[in-house]
C-alpha atoms as one frame of an Amber mdcrd trajectory, in Angstrom:
protein
 -12.862   8.397 -14.558 -15.225   5.538 -13.769 -17.398   5.427 -10.650 -19.251
   2.716  -8.778 -21.545   4.620  -6.418 -21.998   3.036  -3.055 -19.213   0.500
  -3.451 -16.285   2.380  -1.983 -16.293   2.647   1.861 -16.039   6.444   1.680
 -19.232   6.707  -0.415 -20.955   4.121   1.755 -20.084   6.107   4.904 -21.289
   9.328   3.224 -24.588   7.706   2.330 -25.090   6.288   5.831 -24.511   9.686
   7.453 -26.574  11.636   4.960 -29.902  11.155   6.832 -28.494  12.901   9.897
 -27.242  15.973   7.934 -28.938  19.329   7.557 -30.312  20.294   4.125 -27.136
  22.227   3.423 -25.062  19.299   4.621 -26.947  16.967   2.299 -26.290  19.347
  -0.606 -22.603  19.247   0.318 -22.639  15.479   0.495 -24.244  15.288  -2.974
 -21.603  17.647  -4.421 -18.699  15.631  -2.964 -20.157  12.297  -4.114 -20.794
  13.630  -7.601 -17.543  15.565  -8.010 -14.841  13.806  -5.987 -12.035  14.655
  -8.398 -12.798  18.369  -8.076 -13.506  18.343  -4.331 -10.267  16.558  -3.378
  -8.200  19.570  -4.439 -10.398  22.155  -2.722  -9.939  24.096   0.510 -12.906
  24.379   2.920 -13.715  27.787   1.425 -13.530  26.562  -2.187 -15.638  23.521
  -1.392 -18.283  25.676   0.274 -18.447  28.047  -2.669 -18.677  25.184  -5.179
 -21.510  23.512  -3.240 -23.304  26.785  -2.465 -22.856  26.673   1.303 -20.727
  28.550   3.828 -17.248  27.575   4.929 -18.639  26.989   8.434 -21.078  24.485
   6.980 -18.181  22.575   5.456 -16.413  22.427   8.852 -19.575  21.185  10.599
 -20.190  18.699   7.751 -16.739  17.161   8.233 -17.255  17.015  11.969 -20.701
  15.332  11.552 -19.093  12.684   9.377 -16.817  11.831  12.298 -13.498  13.274
  11.058 -11.051  15.042  13.389 -10.509  17.711  10.801 -10.620  18.614   7.112
  -7.230  17.029   6.268  -8.518  13.621   7.415 -11.636  14.045   5.300  -9.529
  14.910   2.261  -7.258  11.939   2.962 -10.176   9.499   2.720 -11.595  11.301
  -0.280  -8.210  11.049  -1.952  -8.314   7.259  -1.491 -11.702   7.149  -3.206
 -10.385   9.218  -6.150  -7.246   7.105  -6.364  -9.236   3.916  -6.963 -11.205
   5.581  -9.772  -8.441   7.268 -11.733  -7.534   5.750 -15.095  -4.013   5.984
 -16.480  -5.196   8.814 -18.735  -6.571  10.661 -15.724  -3.290  10.265 -13.867
  -1.199  11.647 -16.729  -3.581  14.652 -16.912  -3.211  15.275 -13.182   0.548
  15.045 -13.240   1.786  18.426 -14.298   4.080  17.285 -17.097   4.623  20.743
 -18.490   7.374  23.077 -17.294  11.127  22.683 -16.981  12.638  19.237 -16.531
  14.265  20.273 -13.250  10.903  21.467 -11.912   9.329  18.108 -12.648  12.186
  16.256 -11.003  12.038  18.324  -7.815   8.257  17.998  -7.670   8.494  14.152
  -7.798  11.230  14.132  -5.153   9.261  16.466  -2.912   6.181  14.288  -3.153
   8.204  11.232  -2.144   9.707  13.070   0.773   6.218  14.142   1.908   5.042
  10.521   1.762   8.025   9.309   3.774   7.547  12.035   6.368   3.874  10.961
   6.747   4.995   7.335   7.192   7.625   8.392   9.744   5.077  10.362  11.774
   2.168   7.874  11.627   3.741   4.435  11.421   2.492   1.931  14.002   5.625
   0.184  15.233   3.580  -2.386  17.120   2.030  -3.615  13.882   5.393  -3.590
  12.068   6.940  -5.553  14.947   4.105  -8.123  14.824   4.581  -8.476  11.091
   8.336  -8.962  11.470   7.737 -11.690  14.052   5.368 -13.482  11.675   7.807
 -13.257   8.821  10.670 -14.573  10.943   8.854 -17.319  12.848   6.372 -18.801
  10.356   7.582 -22.183   9.044   7.063 -21.145   5.416   6.446 -17.776   3.816
   4.758 -17.115   0.414   5.183 -13.511  -0.784   2.761 -12.488  -3.470   2.344
  -9.432  -5.714   0.821  -8.604  -9.089   1.606  -5.974 -11.679   3.317  -3.077
  -9.834   3.058  -4.673  -6.399   5.098  -7.672  -7.608   8.111  -5.341  -7.477
   7.697  -4.933  -3.740   6.801  -8.558  -3.197  10.017  -9.617  -4.913  12.045
  -7.139  -2.874  10.699  -8.499   0.430  11.012 -12.098  -0.746  14.596 -11.574
  -1.901  15.414  -9.921   1.397  13.892 -12.748   3.345  16.076 -15.287   1.622
  19.085 -13.563   3.265  17.504 -14.151   6.655  15.727 -17.530   6.540  14.778
 -20.650   4.594  11.506 -21.744   3.008  10.652 -18.480   1.244   8.559 -18.537
  -1.966   7.954 -15.515  -4.227   4.766 -15.831  -6.270   3.367 -13.760  -9.092
  -0.347 -13.228  -8.567  -1.130 -13.254 -12.273   0.339 -16.781 -12.554  -2.374
 -19.328 -11.830   0.175 -21.690 -10.345   0.103 -19.425  -7.290  -3.151 -21.208
  -6.476  -1.328 -24.548  -6.614   1.455 -23.382  -4.359  -0.897 -22.019  -1.718
  -3.165 -25.055  -1.873  -0.344 -27.489  -1.173   1.282 -25.191   1.423   1.057
 -26.366   5.052  -1.695 -24.850   7.120   0.807 -23.032   9.361   2.275 -21.103
   6.413   2.245 -17.346   6.106   1.067 -15.616   2.951   2.076 -11.997   2.359
   0.179  -9.980  -0.247   1.357  -6.593  -1.475  -1.478  -4.545  -2.975  -1.270
  -1.134  -4.608  -3.992   0.862  -6.292  -5.780  -0.127  -8.575  -5.860  -3.551
  -6.890  -5.656  -6.480  -9.341  -8.600  -8.893  -8.951  -6.302 -11.942  -8.820
  -4.893 -10.674  -5.517  -8.402 -10.468  -4.035  -9.061 -14.035  -5.178  -5.812
 -15.280  -3.669  -6.609 -13.530  -0.361  -9.937 -15.344  -0.274  -8.100 -18.596
  -0.974  -5.706 -18.045   1.925  -8.654 -17.436   4.243 -10.390 -20.634   3.102
  -7.176 -22.582   3.659  -6.964 -21.132   7.177  -3.430 -19.860   6.645  -2.075
 -16.638   8.141  -2.265 -13.577   5.907  -0.218 -10.375   6.115  -1.444  -7.633
   3.781   0.641  -4.612   2.890  -1.412  -1.970   1.040  -1.440   1.735   0.250
  -4.960   2.451   1.511  -7.116   1.723   4.551  -9.955   0.941   2.108  -7.976
  -1.573  -0.014 -10.451  -4.460  -0.680  -7.755  -7.035   0.352  -7.328  -5.656
   3.865 -10.539  -7.323   5.067  -8.943 -10.773   4.722  -5.798  -9.943   6.718
  -4.697 -11.285  10.091  -2.203  -8.427  10.150  -2.307  -5.436   7.879   0.139
  -2.584   7.255  -1.123   0.476   5.425   1.401   2.915   3.940  -0.516   5.846
   2.527   0.486   7.774  -0.566  -0.560  11.420  -0.276  -0.598  12.257  -3.979
  -1.683  10.670  -7.286   1.366   9.018  -8.937   1.192   8.153 -12.612   2.493
   4.617 -12.126   3.225   4.220  -8.454   5.176   5.511  -5.478   8.055   3.110
  -4.729   9.775   4.863  -1.816   7.127   4.043   0.789   6.980   0.282   0.135
  10.748   0.044  -0.236  11.206   1.867   3.106   8.741  -0.494   4.777  10.591
  -3.538   3.495  13.807  -2.104   4.882  12.083  -1.532   8.259  10.797  -5.124
   8.333  14.193  -6.477   7.343  16.025  -4.492  10.015  13.527  -5.635  12.687
  13.963  -9.294  11.662  17.732  -8.916  11.693  17.582  -7.464  15.215  15.219
 -10.191  16.422  17.246 -13.006  14.861  20.613 -11.788  16.009  23.439 -14.347
  15.955  21.055 -17.192  15.137  20.936 -15.909  11.528  24.708 -16.160  10.980
  24.872 -19.816   9.882  22.313 -19.189   7.176  24.114 -16.074   5.964  27.555
 -17.679   6.113  26.248 -20.583   4.007  24.959 -18.124   1.391  28.295 -16.260
   1.309  30.174 -19.506   0.834  27.970 -20.442  -2.133  28.491 -16.967  -3.645
  32.229 -17.433  -3.491  32.289 -21.023  -4.716  30.049 -20.212  -7.692  31.595
 -16.820  -8.477  28.165 -15.137  -8.163  29.266 -11.676  -7.085  32.145  -9.390
  -8.003  35.092  -9.989  -5.762  37.942  -7.461  -5.352  40.355 -10.365  -4.983
  39.361 -11.778  -8.316  40.416 -10.742 -11.797  38.195  -9.300 -14.493  38.792
 -10.813 -17.884  39.062  -8.404 -20.795
């Protein structure tokens, strides 16, 4: 696991608060900063024992850092760890031993937990604002890279069923720079970013800002480095450490945005959708029960 001390917002916050901590609090801060992968799985009691302080000191430490409680502290620590984990680290953390059924149920349970967290903490106002931007912007450019391209494509594909002038761009393709550069100033760029945050997405976000276009960022962490460039940002947190990624959260969010746009657009969307259906029929794009299947 690689570390870049002082770079991540969690470590920066820890360092800024350190001067106001007691000697025992400083010892606790040093332990957390030096052993984040161990600390993230510990209870207050376990963390106190590992750092050589009392459980009460841990509680006061978390409070002094400005957190409402220990779970919020662990949530931000988890985001630090998530940005540092290599693929090898993730495989080691994912308990691959045991019965196949046990592994399957564990993965499903983790996805359910993530969805429950999203359900309980989602900011509908932000989602509504994002849906309005997606529906009303003259042109939309949806961008992803590596894993996040999957979600970018899903949203882009969904948008084509609602409106015109939608472009789906792959961040790793340098022609994305061309498309954004020649895009009108009133265009909307949408960037999906998932840990471990490809550098090309950060570069494209900077470009969008320089071009003075609107930017909607959808990420899986409040400390995602692309969030800082956003006009509107939606954060859908993953509460565990997936080996490759956690698709259910982003897919659910895309469905939420699509449903909101459908509701907002109402009957005005019908001509666009009827035109698509006509082209599907005329070009025999989709299976039709009235048609015959050749053998």
